[in-house]
C-alpha positions as CSV (number, residue, x, y, z in Angstrom):
1,G,-25.2,5.2,-36.0
2,G,-24.9,5.6,-32.0
3,Q,-24.9,3.2,-29.2
4,P,-28.2,1.1,-28.9
5,R,-30.3,2.1,-25.8
6,N,-31.7,-0.5,-23.5
7,V,-35.2,-0.1,-24.5
8,Q,-37.9,-1.9,-22.6
9,P,-40.6,-3.4,-24.7
10,F,-44.2,-2.9,-24.5
11,S,-44.7,-6.1,-22.6
12,D,-48.1,-8.3,-21.8
13,E,-48.1,-6.5,-18.4
14,D,-48.7,-3.0,-20.1
15,A,-51.2,-4.7,-22.5
16,S,-53.0,-6.0,-19.5
17,I,-53.9,-2.4,-18.4
18,E,-57.2,-2.5,-20.4
19,T,-58.3,1.0,-21.5
20,M,-60.9,1.0,-18.8
21,S,-60.3,4.9,-18.3
22,H,-61.8,5.0,-22.2
23,C,-64.7,2.4,-21.9
24,S,-64.8,-0.1,-19.1
25,G,-67.4,-2.1,-20.4
26,F,-65.2,-3.3,-23.5
27,S,-62.9,-5.5,-21.3
28,D,-63.5,-8.9,-21.6
29,P,-65.2,-10.9,-18.9
30,A,-62.3,-12.9,-17.9
31,S,-60.3,-9.7,-17.2
32,F,-61.9,-9.2,-14.3
33,T,-60.4,-11.1,-11.3
34,E,-62.8,-12.4,-8.7
35,D,-61.2,-10.7,-5.9
36,G,-58.8,-8.6,-7.3
37,P,-57.3,-5.5,-5.8
38,E,-58.9,-2.0,-7.0
39,V,-56.8,-0.5,-9.4
40,D,-56.3,3.3,-9.9
41,E,-57.3,3.4,-13.6
42,E,-56.2,7.2,-14.0
43,A,-52.6,6.5,-12.9
44,T,-52.0,3.2,-14.8
45,Q,-53.3,5.2,-18.0
46,E,-50.7,8.0,-17.5
47,D,-48.0,5.5,-16.9
48,L,-49.1,4.0,-20.1
49,E,-49.1,7.1,-22.1
50,Y,-45.7,8.2,-20.3
51,K,-44.3,4.9,-21.6
52,L,-45.6,5.3,-25.2
53,K,-44.1,9.2,-25.5
54,G,-40.8,7.3,-24.8
55,F,-41.4,5.1,-27.6
56,I,-42.1,7.6,-30.1
57,D,-39.2,10.0,-28.9
58,L,-37.1,6.5,-29.5
59,T,-38.1,6.2,-33.2
60,L,-35.7,9.1,-33.7
61,D,-32.9,7.6,-32.1
62,K,-29.6,7.0,-33.8
63,S,-29.2,3.6,-33.2
64,A,-31.2,1.0,-35.7
65,K,-31.9,-1.4,-33.2
66,T,-33.1,1.2,-30.7
67,R,-35.5,2.3,-33.3
68,Q,-36.9,-0.7,-34.5
69,A,-37.3,-1.9,-31.0
70,A,-39.5,1.4,-30.4
71,L,-41.6,0.7,-33.4
72,E,-42.2,-3.0,-32.0
73,S,-43.4,-1.8,-28.8
74,L,-45.5,0.8,-30.6
75,K,-47.1,-1.8,-32.7
76,S,-48.1,-4.1,-29.3
77,A,-49.5,-1.2,-27.5
78,F,-51.5,-0.2,-31.2
79,S,-52.7,-3.6,-31.5
80,S,-53.7,-4.4,-27.9
81,K,-55.3,-1.2,-26.9
82,I,-57.8,1.9,-28.1
83,L,-55.6,5.1,-28.2
84,Y,-57.4,7.1,-30.4
85,E,-56.9,10.5,-28.3
86,F,-53.5,10.0,-27.3
87,I,-52.7,9.1,-31.1
88,M,-54.8,12.0,-32.4
89,E,-52.6,14.5,-30.4
90,R,-49.4,13.0,-32.0
91,R,-50.5,11.5,-35.2
92,M,-48.1,14.2,-37.3
93,T,-45.0,13.2,-35.3
94,L,-45.4,9.5,-35.8
95,T,-46.1,9.9,-39.0
96,D,-43.0,11.7,-39.5
97,S,-41.3,9.0,-37.9
98,I,-43.0,6.3,-39.6
99,E,-42.0,8.4,-43.0
100,R,-38.0,8.4,-42.0
101,C,-37.9,4.8,-40.7
102,I,-39.4,3.5,-44.2
103,K,-37.3,5.9,-46.2
104,K,-33.8,5.4,-44.5
105,G,-34.1,2.1,-42.5
106,K,-33.0,-1.1,-43.0
107,S,-35.3,-4.0,-44.1
108,D,-36.5,-5.1,-40.4
109,E,-36.9,-1.7,-39.5
110,Q,-39.0,-0.9,-43.0
111,C,-41.0,-3.7,-42.0
112,A,-41.8,-2.8,-38.2
113,A,-42.4,1.1,-39.8
114,A,-44.8,-0.5,-42.3
115,G,-46.8,-2.7,-39.7
116,L,-47.1,0.6,-37.1
117,A,-48.5,2.6,-40.3
118,C,-51.3,0.3,-40.7
119,L,-52.0,0.0,-37.0
120,L,-52.0,4.1,-37.1
121,C,-54.7,4.0,-39.5
122,V,-56.9,1.2,-37.8
123,Q,-56.8,3.2,-34.6
124,M,-57.9,6.4,-36.2
125,G,-60.4,5.0,-38.6
126,S,-62.0,6.4,-42.0
127,G,-61.6,10.2,-41.4
128,I,-59.7,13.2,-42.5
129,E,-56.9,12.7,-40.0
130,S,-56.4,9.6,-41.6
131,E,-56.5,11.0,-45.0
132,E,-53.7,13.1,-44.2
133,I,-51.3,10.2,-43.1
134,F,-52.1,8.3,-46.2
135,K,-51.2,11.5,-48.4
136,T,-47.7,11.5,-46.6
137,L,-47.2,7.8,-46.3
138,G,-48.8,6.6,-49.8
139,P,-46.5,8.0,-52.2
140,V,-43.3,6.6,-50.0
141,L,-45.0,2.9,-49.9
142,K,-45.6,2.7,-53.5
143,K,-41.7,3.8,-54.2
144,I,-40.6,0.9,-51.9
145,V,-43.1,-1.6,-53.5
146,C,-41.9,-0.7,-57.0
147,D,-38.2,-0.5,-56.1
148,G,-36.3,-3.7,-57.2
149,T,-33.4,-2.8,-55.3
150,A,-35.3,-2.7,-51.7
151,S,-35.6,-6.0,-49.8
152,I,-38.3,-8.3,-50.5
153,Q,-39.5,-8.4,-47.1
154,A,-39.6,-4.6,-46.7
155,R,-41.6,-4.4,-50.3
156,Q,-43.6,-7.2,-49.1
157,A,-44.8,-5.5,-46.3
158,C,-45.2,-1.9,-47.8
159,A,-47.4,-3.7,-50.4
160,T,-49.8,-5.0,-47.3
161,C,-49.5,-1.6,-45.7
162,L,-50.4,0.3,-49.0
163,G,-53.4,-2.1,-49.3
164,I,-54.8,-1.9,-45.5
165,C,-54.4,2.0,-45.4
166,C,-56.2,2.5,-48.8
167,F,-58.9,0.3,-47.5
168,I,-59.2,2.2,-44.3
169,V,-59.0,6.0,-45.8
170,T,-59.5,6.4,-49.4
171,D,-62.7,8.0,-50.6
172,D,-61.0,9.2,-53.9
173,I,-61.6,6.9,-56.5
174,T,-58.8,7.9,-58.5
175,E,-56.5,7.0,-55.7
176,L,-57.9,3.8,-55.1
177,Y,-57.8,2.4,-58.9
178,S,-54.0,4.1,-59.0
179,T,-53.2,1.8,-55.8
180,M,-54.6,-1.3,-57.1
181,E,-52.6,-0.6,-60.5
182,C,-49.4,-0.6,-58.1
183,L,-50.3,-3.8,-56.7
184,E,-51.2,-5.2,-60.2
185,N,-48.0,-4.6,-61.6
186,I,-46.5,-6.6,-58.8
187,F,-48.1,-9.7,-58.6
188,M,-49.1,-9.8,-62.4
189,K,-45.2,-10.9,-63.1
190,A,-46.1,-14.4,-61.2
191,Y,-48.4,-15.2,-64.1
192,Q,-45.3,-15.6,-66.8
193,R,-42.9,-16.9,-63.9
194,D,-42.9,-20.3,-65.2
195,R,-42.1,-18.8,-68.7
196,D,-39.5,-16.3,-67.4
197,T,-35.9,-17.5,-68.1
198,N,-33.9,-14.4,-67.3
199,G,-34.4,-15.1,-63.3
200,V,-35.9,-11.6,-62.8
201,S,-39.5,-13.1,-61.4
202,S,-37.2,-15.6,-59.5
203,A,-39.0,-17.8,-56.6
204,H,-37.8,-15.7,-54.2
205,N,-40.2,-13.0,-55.2
206,T,-43.2,-15.3,-54.4
207,V,-43.8,-13.7,-51.0
208,L,-44.1,-10.6,-52.7
209,H,-46.4,-11.6,-55.2
210,V,-48.7,-13.4,-52.9
211,S,-49.1,-9.9,-50.6
212,A,-49.5,-7.9,-53.6
213,L,-52.1,-10.0,-55.0
214,L,-53.9,-10.2,-51.2
215,A,-53.8,-6.6,-50.8
216,W,-55.6,-6.0,-54.4
217,T,-58.1,-8.5,-53.6
218,L,-58.9,-6.7,-50.4
219,L,-59.3,-3.1,-52.6
220,L,-61.2,-5.2,-55.1
221,T,-64.1,-5.7,-52.5
222,I,-64.8,-1.8,-52.2
223,C,-64.5,-1.2,-56.0
224,P,-67.8,0.2,-58.1
225,M,-69.5,-2.9,-59.8
226,N,-68.3,-1.6,-62.8
227,E,-64.9,-1.8,-62.3
228,V,-65.2,-5.2,-60.3
229,K,-66.4,-6.6,-64.1
230,K,-63.6,-5.2,-65.4
231,K,-61.2,-6.6,-63.0
232,I,-63.0,-10.1,-63.5
233,E,-62.7,-10.0,-67.2
234,M,-58.8,-9.2,-66.8
235,H,-57.7,-11.9,-64.3
236,L,-60.3,-14.7,-64.0
237,H,-58.8,-16.4,-66.8
238,K,-55.1,-15.8,-65.6
239,L,-55.1,-16.7,-61.9
240,P,-55.5,-20.3,-62.5
241,S,-52.0,-20.7,-63.7
242,L,-51.0,-19.6,-60.4
243,L,-52.6,-22.8,-58.9
244,S,-49.6,-24.7,-60.4
245,C,-46.9,-22.5,-58.3
246,D,-44.4,-24.7,-55.9
247,D,-45.2,-22.5,-53.2
248,L,-48.3,-23.2,-51.1
249,N,-49.3,-20.0,-49.7
250,M,-49.4,-18.6,-53.7
251,R,-51.5,-21.6,-54.3
252,I,-54.0,-20.6,-51.3
253,A,-53.8,-17.0,-52.4
254,A,-54.8,-17.6,-56.1
255,G,-57.6,-20.1,-54.9
256,E,-59.3,-18.0,-52.3
257,T,-59.2,-15.0,-54.9
258,L,-60.7,-17.2,-57.4
259,A,-63.5,-17.9,-54.8
260,L,-63.9,-14.3,-54.2
261,L,-64.3,-13.5,-57.9
262,F,-66.5,-16.0,-58.8
263,E,-68.6,-14.7,-55.7
264,L,-68.2,-11.2,-57.0
265,A,-69.1,-12.0,-60.6
266,R,-72.2,-14.0,-59.4
267,E,-73.4,-10.9,-57.6
268,T,-73.0,-8.6,-60.4
269,D,-74.9,-11.3,-63.0
270,A,-76.7,-13.9,-61.7
271,D,-76.4,-15.8,-65.0
272,F,-72.4,-15.5,-64.8
273,F,-70.6,-18.4,-67.1
274,Y,-67.4,-19.3,-67.0
275,E,-65.8,-21.1,-70.0
276,D,-63.4,-23.3,-68.6
277,M,-65.2,-24.4,-65.6
278,D,-64.5,-28.2,-66.3
279,L,-60.7,-27.6,-66.3
280,L,-60.9,-25.1,-63.5
281,T,-62.8,-27.6,-61.2
282,E,-60.5,-30.6,-62.0
283,K,-57.7,-28.4,-61.0
284,L,-59.3,-27.3,-57.8
285,R,-60.3,-31.0,-57.0
286,A,-56.8,-32.2,-57.4
287,L,-55.7,-29.6,-55.1
288,A,-58.6,-30.6,-52.7
289,T,-57.3,-34.1,-52.4
290,D,-53.5,-33.7,-53.2
291,G,-51.7,-36.7,-51.6
292,N,-48.1,-36.1,-53.4
293,K,-45.5,-37.7,-50.7
294,H,-43.0,-35.1,-51.4
295,R,-45.1,-32.3,-49.5
296,A,-45.1,-31.8,-45.9
297,K,-48.3,-33.4,-43.9
298,V,-48.8,-30.2,-42.5
299,D,-49.1,-28.1,-46.1
300,K,-51.0,-30.8,-47.6
301,R,-54.0,-30.9,-44.6
302,K,-53.8,-27.1,-45.1
303,Q,-54.1,-26.9,-48.9
304,R,-57.0,-29.8,-48.6
305,S,-58.8,-27.9,-46.1
306,V,-58.5,-24.6,-48.1
307,F,-59.3,-25.9,-51.8
308,R,-62.4,-28.1,-50.5
309,D,-64.1,-24.6,-49.5
310,V,-63.0,-23.1,-52.7
311,L,-64.3,-26.1,-54.9
312,R,-67.7,-25.7,-53.1
313,A,-67.7,-21.9,-53.9
314,V,-67.0,-22.5,-57.6
315,E,-69.0,-25.5,-58.3
316,E,-71.7,-25.0,-55.9
317,R,-71.9,-21.5,-54.8
318,D,-71.5,-22.7,-51.4
319,F,-69.6,-20.9,-48.5
320,P,-68.9,-22.6,-44.9
321,T,-70.4,-20.3,-42.2
322,E,-67.8,-19.6,-39.6
323,M,-68.5,-17.8,-36.2
324,V,-66.2,-15.7,-34.1
325,K,-66.7,-14.9,-30.6
326,F,-65.8,-11.7,-28.9
327,G,-66.5,-11.2,-25.3
328,P,-70.6,-11.7,-25.4
329,E,-70.9,-11.1,-29.1
330,R,-70.8,-13.3,-32.2
331,M,-70.2,-12.5,-35.6
332,Y,-70.9,-14.5,-38.3
333,I,-68.4,-14.9,-41.6
334,D,-70.9,-16.1,-44.4
335,C,-69.2,-15.0,-47.9
336,W,-65.8,-14.7,-49.5
337,V,-65.7,-11.1,-49.5
338,K,-66.2,-10.8,-45.2
339,K,-63.8,-13.8,-44.8
340,Q,-60.9,-12.0,-46.7
341,T,-61.4,-8.8,-45.1
342,Y,-61.5,-10.4,-41.7
343,E,-58.2,-12.2,-42.5
344,T,-56.7,-9.3,-43.2
345,F,-57.5,-7.6,-39.9
346,K,-56.7,-10.5,-38.0
347,E,-53.1,-10.8,-39.4
348,I,-52.1,-7.2,-38.5
349,L,-53.9,-7.0,-34.8
350,G,-53.0,-10.6,-34.1
351,S,-54.1,-11.4,-30.4
352,G,-55.8,-8.0,-30.4
353,M,-58.5,-8.7,-33.1
354,Q,-61.2,-9.5,-30.4
355,Y,-60.6,-6.5,-28.4
356,H,-60.7,-4.4,-31.6
357,L,-63.9,-5.7,-32.5
358,Q,-65.5,-4.9,-29.3
359,S,-64.7,-1.4,-29.4
360,N,-63.1,-0.1,-32.8
361,D,-65.7,1.9,-34.2
362,F,-63.9,1.8,-37.3
363,L,-64.0,-2.3,-37.7
364,R,-67.5,-2.5,-36.0
365,N,-68.5,-0.1,-39.3
366,V,-66.8,-2.6,-41.8
367,F,-68.6,-5.7,-40.3
368,E,-71.7,-4.0,-39.7
369,L,-71.6,-5.0,-36.0
370,G,-73.1,-1.4,-34.7
371,P,-72.3,0.8,-32.0
372,P,-70.0,-0.7,-29.2
373,V,-71.9,-2.7,-26.5
374,M,-71.5,-1.1,-23.3
375,L,-71.8,-3.4,-20.1
376,D,-71.1,-2.7,-16.8
377,A,-68.8,-4.3,-14.6
378,A,-71.5,-5.9,-12.8
379,T,-73.1,-7.5,-15.7
380,L,-69.7,-8.7,-17.0
381,K,-69.2,-10.1,-13.8
382,T,-72.5,-12.2,-13.8
383,M,-71.2,-13.6,-17.1
384,K,-68.2,-15.1,-15.8
385,I,-68.4,-18.7,-14.4
386,S,-66.3,-19.6,-11.0
387,R,-63.1,-21.4,-11.5
388,F,-64.4,-24.4,-10.1
389,E,-67.3,-24.7,-12.7
390,R,-64.7,-24.1,-15.4
391,H,-62.5,-26.5,-14.2
392,L,-65.2,-29.4,-14.2
393,Y,-65.9,-28.3,-17.8
394,N,-62.5,-28.7,-18.8
395,S,-62.2,-32.0,-17.0
396,A,-65.2,-33.4,-18.8
397,A,-64.2,-31.9,-22.1
398,F,-60.9,-33.6,-22.0
399,K,-62.2,-37.0,-21.0
400,A,-64.7,-37.0,-23.9
401,R,-62.1,-35.8,-26.2
402,T,-59.7,-38.7,-24.9
403,K,-62.2,-41.4,-25.3
404,A,-63.1,-40.3,-29.0
405,R,-59.7,-40.3,-29.7
406,S,-58.8,-43.5,-28.6
407,K,-61.3,-44.9,-30.0
408,C,-60.4,-43.8,-33.7
409,R,-56.6,-44.7,-32.8
410,D,-58.0,-48.3,-32.3
411,K,-56.7,-50.6,-34.7
412,R,-59.2,-53.0,-34.1
413,A,-62.0,-50.5,-34.7
414,D,-63.3,-50.3,-38.5
415,V,-62.5,-46.5,-38.9
416,G,-63.2,-46.5,-42.9
417,E,-61.3,-45.2,-45.5
418,F,-59.7,-41.5,-45.1
419,F,-58.6,-39.3,-48.1
C-alpha cells in the first residue's frame, strides 16, 4: 500500500453544524445559543459536503489506514446528520467503495465498511435505491459471514449489517428467509458448543454467534405469522441451553430472544403452552438472583436487571414500559419487539439516535411516530430554559440526591436486606 495520508476526521465541530438547510425545525432546543452569532447555513453546508466528497475519494486510497479513517469519518457524518440528497447523488460510488473495502480490506477496514453500509441504508430508507445497494452488498456480506477464514470481528460486523440492511430494504420474502437461514446457520452452532470437542466452535466464536442471533431476532419481528410459528417451534426448546453459556452477552441475548419469542407466540396463540415452563423459569430466576463471587459486580448487576425483566415477560406476560425523549417528543417502548428494534438502531447510530428519531422518515415509520414535527426557531427558543434556571434545578437535584445517598450509606440506618 501507499503512504497513509493525514486524514482530518469528521469532528464534533462538523457534527454541530445541524442540517439547518434541510429542515431547521429538527434541531434540538439546546442547539440554539442564547446570543449566538448568525450562521451562513448555505456556506456551512457547502463546507460539509466538500469535506464528505474528500472522504469518499479517500475510500479508494492505496493506504489501508487512510481508507479506514475515511470510512470512520463518513460513519460519524451519516450517524449525526440527515444527508439524503447528498447521498442520493453518490450512492453508487459509496456502494462500490464499501464493496471493495469489504472484499479486499483487512479486519478493521471490513468492520468500518460494514458499519457504513448500515448507515447508508438507514439514510436512504426503504426504497428502490436501498434495494439496489442491498443487491450489490448482500452477497458480499453473506460470503464474509460464512467464511471461516475471515476474522471473527469482520464476520460479526457483517452479520449485524446483513440483518439491519435486510430489515430496512427487503420486500422480497424469499430474500428475507434466505438471510435468516444464513444467520441461523451461524448461531445454531452455539447450541452444540458444549458438546463440541474438536474446537471448531470455540469460545472466541461466541461474539459472532451473539451478533447473528440478534440480527436473526430483528428479522423475525417482520416475518409473517406462519413463519414465526415455525421458527418458534424450531428454536424455543433449544435457546434455553444458551442461558448456561460462560459469556454474559450470550446469556443476555438468549434471554431477551426468549422473551421476544414468548411475546410473539402469545400474539399468534392466546392459549400458547410451553411444556418445560417450570424448568425455564427456574433457570431464569437463578440468573435474576445470581450471586456468584467469581463474576464481576458490574456483570452481575447487568445480568440481574435483564433477567428480572425476562422472567416477568415469560411468567407474567409483563413488560416494564420505558420512555425515550427526543426534542419535544416522547416515545414509549412497551413491548420486546419494539425494544429489540430500538436497541439495534441505537447501537449503530449511537449519539445520533435522538436526532434520527426526530428527522429520519424511515425510523419514524418503523416506530409509528408519524411525519416529523416541524417547529420554528421562535417556538424552540421558548422551550429552552435559561442557564440560571437550569443551574438552580441541577443544584437542587444534586442536593436531594446527596441526601438520599447519605441516608442509604449511613451504617446506623436500617436499610433492610438487599438481594
